[in-house]
N, C-alpha and C positions, 0 to 999 in steps of 0.2 A: 504494500499500500504506499502511495507517495506520501511524503512527509510535508504538511502544510504548517508553516511557521505560526506561532501562537496568535500574533496580532491579526494575521489574515483569517484564522479560524473565527476570532471574535468579530472581525468585519462581516464575515459571512452570516453569522447570527444576528448582528445588529441590523444588517441589511434586510434580513427576512421579516423582522419585528413588525413594520408597519404594514407589510402584506398579510402577516398572521392575524393583525387587527381588522385589516379591510376585508378579508375573506371569511372571518369567523361568522357561522350563522348562515352563510350562503351556500348555493348549490352548485357544483360543477358536474358536467357529464363528460366521462372519458370514454371514447371508442377505442377498444383494445384489440390489437391485431399486428399482423406482420411478425417480425423477427423477435419482437419482445414477447410474442405468445409462445415462440418456440424454444429460444435459448434459456436453459435453466438459470443462468447468472441473471439475465435480464429479466425474467419472470419474478426471480426473488427481488430484484430491485425496485420492480413495479409494485409488488405487494407491499413492500417496506414504504414506499412513497405514500400508499394509499392509506395505510395504518398510520402514518404521520399526519396525514391530512386529516383524517378522522379524530385523531387526538387533540388537534387544535381547533376543533370544532366546525370542520368544513364537511358538508353533506356531499360525498362522492357517490355518483350513480356510474356504475361501470357497464358498459354496453359492449358485447363481443361478437365477432363472427366465428367462423371455423372452417373456412373453405378447403384447406389442406387436409383437415380430419374427415370432412365429408368425401372428398376425392378419394382418399385412402380406403375409406369403409366401402365406397361403390366399387373400388377396384378389387376389393376382397371377394365381393359377391359376383364379381365378373362383369361389372356394368361400366361403361366409358362414361366419363364426365363430359358434357357437351355445353359450350358457351355460345350465346349470341350477344355481341356488343357488350361483352364483359359480365352478362347475367346468366347465371346457371340455368339450362333447360331443366325443369323439374316436373318429370311425369309422376304418375300415382306411386310407383315403386321408390323413386327419388325422394319424394316428399315425406314418405315413411322414415328413410334413412336420415333425412335432414332434421326431422323432429327427434329421432332417437339420438343422434350424434350432437346436435346442438343443444337441445333442451335437456338432454341425459348426460352423456359422458364428458363433454367440454364445460358444460355449464357446472356440474357438480365438482369437477376436479378444481375448477377456479375457486369455488366456494371453500373447498378443503385447503387449498393452498393458502388463501387469505386468513383462514382460520389458524393454520400452522404458524403464521407470522403474527398471531395474537390480535387479528383483526375480528370483527363480527360481520358475517356475511349472509345474505339470504338470496338463495337462487330462484330466479323467476323467468318466466318466459312470457311472451306476448298474449298467450292464452289465458294467464292467470288474471282474474278479476276484469276480464275483457280489455286488458291494458292496450294492446295494438289491434285495432280492427281494420280489415282491408277488403277491397275487392280485388278480383283478377286483374292483373295489369294488362292493359290494352297496348298491343303492339303488332307491327307489321307480320311478324313470324310468330307463331304460337309458342309461348315459353311455358306452358302448362301451369303449375301451380306457384307462380311468381305473383306477389301481391302489391298492390298499390294502397298506401296507408290512407285510410279515410278519417280515423279519429284515434287520438291517445287518450286513455283514461288513466291519470296520474295517482288515482287514490291508493292503490295497492304500493306504488312506489313510496308515496309520502308517508304511509304507514310504516314502512321499513325504516326510512331515514329518521323519522320521529322518535322510533324505538331504538336508535343507535346502530342501526345495521346497514352495511353497504349493499343495495341491490345489485345483483350481478345478472344481467338481462340477456337472454338470447332471443333472437329476433325471428321467431316464428309467430305468424299472426293468426287471428280467427276471422273467418270469412262470415259475412252476413248470411251466405248461403250454407253454412255449416261446414265449408272446407277448411283445411289449414293451408296457409300460404307461406312461402319462404320470402323474407324481406331482406333487402340489402342492408347491412348493419350500419354503415355510414348514414344512409338516409334515415333509418330508424333513430340513431343517436341524435341527429340533428332535430327531428321532430319531438323526441322526448324532452331535449334541452329546452326548445322553445316552449312546450306545454308546461315545464316545470318552472319557467322564468330563470333558468340557470344564468349565473354571470359568465360562465365560460363553457364552450364545447371544445374539448381537445381530441383531435384525431391522431393516434399514434401510426405511424407509417414507417417506411424503410428508406426514406429519402429526408435529406436535411430540411425540406421545405420547398416553397416554390422558388425555382432557379431562373435566372435570366437566359443563362445557356445550360441546358439540361445536362451537358456532359462536363459542367465545371461546377464543383461543389462550393467554390469559393464566390459564386455570383448569387449568393441567397438574397431574396428579396424579404427583408424582414417584416414590412408592414404593408398592407394593401387596403385601400378604402373599396368597399364593394363595388362602388360606382366606376372603378377602374377595370373591372373584371372583362366586360365586353371588348374593350380595346386590347387588352393582354391576350385574349383569345384570338382576335384578328391578326395580332403580331406574331401569333404561333408560340407566345411563351408559356401559356396554358394550353397544353395539347395532351392527346392520348389519355392515358390512365388518371392524369390529374384532373381532367374535367369533371367527372362525377364527384370526386373528393371535394373541389373547390366550390361547385354548385351546391353541395351540402353546407359548405361553410355560409355561402352567401344566403341560402335559405334560412339557416339559423339566425343570421344577423337581421334579415328582413323580418323574421318573426319575432323579434325582440331580445335574442341572445345579445349581451354586450359585446362579447369578443369571441371569435372562432379561431382556432389555431391548428396548424399542422406541424407536428413536431416529429423529430426523429427518434423513433422508439429504440434505435440502436444504440443510442447514448444511454448509459446507466443514470438513472435517477432524472431523466428528462422532464418528468412531470414536476418535481420540486424545482428544477432550475426554472421552469416556466412560471410557476406559482409564486416563487419566493425570491426572484432575483430582479434587477433593475434592466438588465439586458434581455431576460427572457430567452428564448430558444425558438428555432423555426420561423414560420411565417405566421403574423396575426392578421385577421382580417376584422375589420370594424365597420 
């Protein structure tokens, strides 16, 4: 472990104090995914961050995906994963696997992991308390049981945070038609953040943030006003897989979330750096 001189350690703590005071009692939504969900060291760092946030009085809501785990399970049963425009084609057999893997294995292993780090966690999915209600997503090509969110009912989430638990949410939704739908976790996190009137939405990714030149990590754009997004798309700075992530940030901010952040989950404790330092980390949308 690198040695930090005493006065620098004190500085770090002093710098954190106003932020601890500012965020105490507020709600943040973290979309957890990418490498931070795979590497054991990064998983431990994320859980420690969440426990610390919880201890200083911040309500943390964790929303997670599980694409690699779903693909792995489909492979085990001899089924190929198929995607159209980045969305998983979800037939009847696949939605059963999605529900089993996301709401079961992935969700409960995260609950257990947080509790091993002395946190208090409650595993939920969009079906609990009619939390996420959806219709079938309309698209040019049939995606099967992929849903479009129609409403978020926050009662069950607020009950959890009011009782000192971190709600860990997997994004399968209930349909008004009685079906179960697969929901993109970034989209779900953005809508949940808006409905909870969260002060921050944090999307953990495997990139530093929005880059002016996607091949040069030193060209990070630290701050973006959502009104600049259309021109950044026209210039090709926002392209490919970044488009849906940034659209989620824009959606959250337009719906009243104060700040949305794309941060690099490959950096240990990136959540704490974002929450408690003057510089922050990644790209902030306001």
